[in-house]
C-alpha positions in Angstrom: -16.1 -6.7 -28.0 -14.9 -4.1 -30.5 -16.0 -0.4 -30.1 -17.6 -0.7 -33.4 -19.6 -3.8 -32.5 -20.7 -2.2 -29.1 -22.0 0.8 -31.1 -23.9 -1.5 -33.4 -25.4 -3.4 -30.8 -26.3 -0.1 -28.9 -28.0 1.2 -32.2 -29.9 -2.1 -32.9 -31.2 -2.1 -29.2 -32.2 1.7 -29.2 -33.7 1.4 -32.7 -35.8 -1.5 -31.8 -37.1 0.2 -28.8 -37.9 3.4 -30.6 -39.7 1.5 -33.4 -41.8 -0.2 -30.9 -42.7 3.1 -29.3 -43.5 4.5 -32.8 -45.7 1.6 -33.8 -47.3 0.0 -30.9 -50.2 1.9 -29.1 -49.6 3.1 -25.5 -50.6 0.4 -23.0 -53.4 1.5 -20.7 -54.4 0.8 -17.1 -53.2 -2.1 -15.2 -50.8 -3.1 -18.0 -48.9 0.2 -18.0 -48.6 -0.1 -14.2 -47.1 -3.5 -14.6 -44.8 -2.5 -17.4 -43.5 0.4 -15.2 -42.2 -2.0 -12.7 -40.5 -4.2 -15.3 -38.1 -1.5 -16.4 -35.8 -1.5 -13.3 -35.6 -5.4 -13.4 -34.7 -5.2 -17.0 -31.8 -2.7 -16.2 -30.5 -4.9 -13.3 -30.8 -8.0 -15.4 -28.7 -6.5 -18.2 -26.1 -5.2 -15.8 -25.8 -8.5 -14.1 -25.5 -10.5 -17.2 -22.8 -8.2 -18.4 -20.8 -8.9 -15.3 -20.9 -12.9 -15.6 -18.3 -14.7 -17.4 -17.1 -18.2 -17.6 -13.8 -17.5 -16.0 -13.2 -16.8 -12.3 -12.7 -13.3 -11.4 -13.8 -9.9 -12.5 -14.6 -8.9 -16.2 -12.4 -6.2 -18.0 -12.3 -2.8 -16.8 -14.3 -1.1 -19.7 -17.2 -3.4 -19.0 -17.1 -2.7 -15.3 -17.2 1.1 -16.2 -19.9 0.6 -18.7 -22.2 -1.2 -16.0 -21.4 1.5 -13.4 -22.3 4.1 -15.9 -25.6 2.6 -16.9 -26.2 1.8 -13.1 -25.6 5.5 -12.2 -28.1 6.6 -15.0 -30.8 4.0 -13.9 -32.7 6.0 -11.4 -33.5 8.6 -14.2 -35.6 5.8 -16.0 -34.3 6.6 -19.3 -33.4 4.0 -21.6 -31.5 6.3 -23.9 -29.6 7.8 -20.9 -28.7 4.4 -19.5 -27.4 3.5 -22.9 -25.4 6.6 -23.4 -23.9 6.4 -20.0 -23.0 2.7 -20.5 -21.4 3.6 -23.8 -19.5 6.4 -22.1 -18.2 4.2 -19.3 -17.0 1.7 -21.9 -15.2 4.1 -24.1 -13.7 5.9 -21.0 -12.5 2.5 -19.9 -10.8 1.6 -23.3 -9.0 5.0 -23.2 -8.0 5.0 -19.4 -7.5 1.3 -18.6 
């Protein structure tokens, strides 16, 4: 995946989330409690899927660093921060590895 494609995917992902937050009403009551529990599961599934390949062995270094960056930011429960940390890890991996 090229850096430009990675940035485009990140922009589409964050843009769609931002649009949903701007257009849809805030959930209330039980629905909001359930959605709060879904966020960590989504972060974990995205990180896991990024590390699985068809080939045996580890994924490339930039992808590992991207997953590590997002994982380190996940406790903050901020989608934007996880996205930026993952992108930073990926680009650092491209430069260093």
